[in-house]
N, C-alpha and C positions, 0 to 999 in steps of 0.2 A: 352533489355540490352543496357546500355549506350554505346555511341560510341565517337570517337574523343578523346579529352583530358581526358574525364571521363571514358574511357573504362577500364576494368579490366587489371591490370598489369602496368598501367601508374601511375606515381607518382601523388598523390593527393595534389595539391597546392591550398591553401585557397584563394590566391589572384586571382582576375579576370584577371589581367595582371600586370606584373612588369614594363610596359612601363610608363615613366614619361613625354613623349612628348604629344602634343595635337593630338593623333592618331584619335580622333573622328571628327576632323575638316573636313578632306577630305570627308568621307562618308556623313557628315551632309550637306556639300555644294552641293555635287552631288544629294543627296536626295531631297533637296529643289528645285533644278533646274528641276529634273524629275517630281516632284509633281506639280510644277508650270505649266510645259508644258502640263501635263495630264489634269489639271483643265482648263487651257486656251483653249486647243483644244476641250475638251468636251463641254464647253459653246459655243464656236464659231460654231461648226457643228450643234448644236441644235437651233441656232438663226435663220438660214435660211434667212438671209438678210445681206445687206451690203457686198457683195462679188464681185460685178461687177461695174466697172466705165465705163459707155457707151461712154463717150466722148473720152476716150483714149484706150478703149478695155483692161483695166486691169482686170484680173481674178485672184483671190487669189488661191494659190496652194491647199488650204484646200477644195476648191469646184470644182477643175478641175479633170475630165470633169463634167460639169453640163448637164445631159442628160435626165432630166425629164421635162414634160410640165409645172411643177411648177416653173422652173427657169425663171428669169426675161428675157425679150426680148433682144436678142443679145448675151447672155452669153453661149448659147448652140452651141459651135463651131462645134461639131460633130453631131448635130441634136438631136432630142428627141427620146430616145429609150423606154421610159416609159411614162405613162400617169401622171396625177396629183398625187402627194404624199400626204398622210394625213399630217396634220399640225405637228403632233408629230414625223414624220419620217424625218430624215435629208436628204436633197437633195444630200449630199456628202457621202451617205452610202457606195457606192462602193469604193470611194477613201479612206474612213476611214478604211474599212476592209483590203484593200490591204496594204496601207502604215503603218497603225498601226500594222498590222501583220508583216510587214518587220522590222520595228524598234523594236517591242516587242520581236521578236525572234532573233534579232541581237546578235552576240556573245559579242560585247562590252556592249550593254545595259543589257544583261543578267548578266554579271559580275558586272556592276555598280549597277543594281537593287538588286542583291543578297547582295552586301556589304552594300549599303546605306539604303535599305528599309527592308531587312530581316536579316541583321547582320550575313551573312553566308559566311565568317566571316566579321566583320566590318573592321578589319585591321590585319596585320601580327602579330602573337603572341597574338591575342585577341580571345579567344574561342567564338564560336557562342552559342546562348542560346538554340538551338534545341537539343533535346536529341537523335533523330534518323535521319539518313541520307539515303535518297532513290535516290538522284540524280535526273535525268530527265527520270526515267524509268516508272513512274506512272502518271496517269491523275491528273491534267491537264498539268503538266510540260512536259510530253512526246510530247505534241503538238509543243513544241519549236523546235523540229527537222524538222519542215516544213519550216525552214528558207530559204532553197535553192529554194523552190517553190514560196515563197513570193518574192524572189529576181527577178524571171522572171517577175512577175507583176510590181515590182518597175521599171524595165527597160522600160516597156511599158509606165508607167506613166511619166518616165523621158523624153521620146520622146514627149509625150503630153505637158509636161511643156516647151519644146523647142518651140513647136508650139504656146503656150500661150505667150512665150517671143517674138516671131516674131510678134504676133498680137499687142503687147504693143508698137511697133513703129508706132503708129497711131496718127495722128494729129486731132485736134478738127474739122477741116474743111474737114476731110476725107483723107488728104494727109499724107506724112511722118512727123513724129514728135518724139521728145524725151523729156521726163520729168524725174523728180526725181523718179517717180514710175517705169519708164522703167529701170533705173539703178539699183534700189533696186531689181526688179524682176530678172534681169540678174545676179546680185551678188548672189542672192539666188540660181539661176539655176546652177551656177558654183559650189557652195558649195554642193548642192544636188548631182551633178554628181561625185564630188570628194568622197563624202561619199559612193555612190553606187558602184563606180568602185574600191574603196579600200576595199570593202567587202571581207571577207574570202571566202565566197561562190563563188564570182566572180573569185577569184584567182584559186580556185579548178576547176571551170568549164572551165576556159581558158586553164590551163596547167595541170590539173589533169589526172591521168590514162594514162600517156604517159611514155613509157619505154625508148624512145630515142628522145631527143629534136632535134637532127640534122636532123631527117626525117620530122620534123614539124616546119620549120623555122618561119612561120607566127604566129603560136600559141606560140612558144617560145618568139617571140618579144612581143606579147600581155602579156604573163605571166610575162616577165621582167618588163614591164611598170606597171602592177598591183602590182607586188612585191615591187616596189619602193614606191607606194602609201600606201600599206598595213600597214606599221609601224605607219602611221599617222591616221589610221582608227578611233581611239578614238577621236582625235582632230577634225577630219571632222564630226564625229557624233555629238559632242556637239556644234560645230560651226553652223552646219546646223539647229540645233534646234532653235538657236537664230535668224538665218536669215529667217526661216519659220515664226516665230512669228512676226518679224519685217515687213516682206512682207505682211502678213495677216493684221496686225494692220494698216499699212499705207493705204492699199486698203480699209479697213473698214472705216477708218477715212475720206478718200476722198469721198467714196461712201455715207457716212452718212452726208456729208456736214460740217464736223467739221473744215476742212480747205481745201484750194485748192491745186491742184498739182502744184509743181514748174516746170515751162516749160523752157527748154533750146532752143528747136527748135519747132516752131509752138505751 
């Protein structure tokens, strides 16, 4: 039985929509951005090269942490947990699973993906093409409810990114140094943490299931801080996509020798 605007008892309107504005522009723009990031990230994680700049200790967030013996020398900050990977297996497999899981199950990206990629619905007052609606109650969409668990993993990787950022203050002669790559890495780091801390799951974990905030002043303070970030969660989500791509591309370009890192100190 048809649901939504085509369900029995609803007025049957022949027009797809009576909207005369360019309602399709927003989902098209978001869809192009999401698809570009998916394609770019997929290509990069399977390249298995150009992710480490040994002179300045730049490690791209797409490969952090690099914990296999296949990683280039110096890039395994946390040691090698695994032996050599087959050539077809990404070195950043753990990173990809956790961070792709976190973003893929994110409430904002779910909304953006549904509207722009699946037209569910594409815009207000524009009916979706699907005849049946099951929500997120069946496989594979039911797995999206694992978001809060991926959030814990994202926190761990956020701490690892801070360590990578500290390593980026490395001069060519082994001392302290700052380059354009250092600044790009830290801008990306700030954007990633704003995206992570503004997460709806973070807000619930910090202040959820409390009956009285007055008896939990510290959690109330954290909840207030996260609540101020939460309305901008979508902005942080899209901004961090671009900063991740920019950071990875810059490190890839320097590592590949396409151009040299612009140095400010050492």
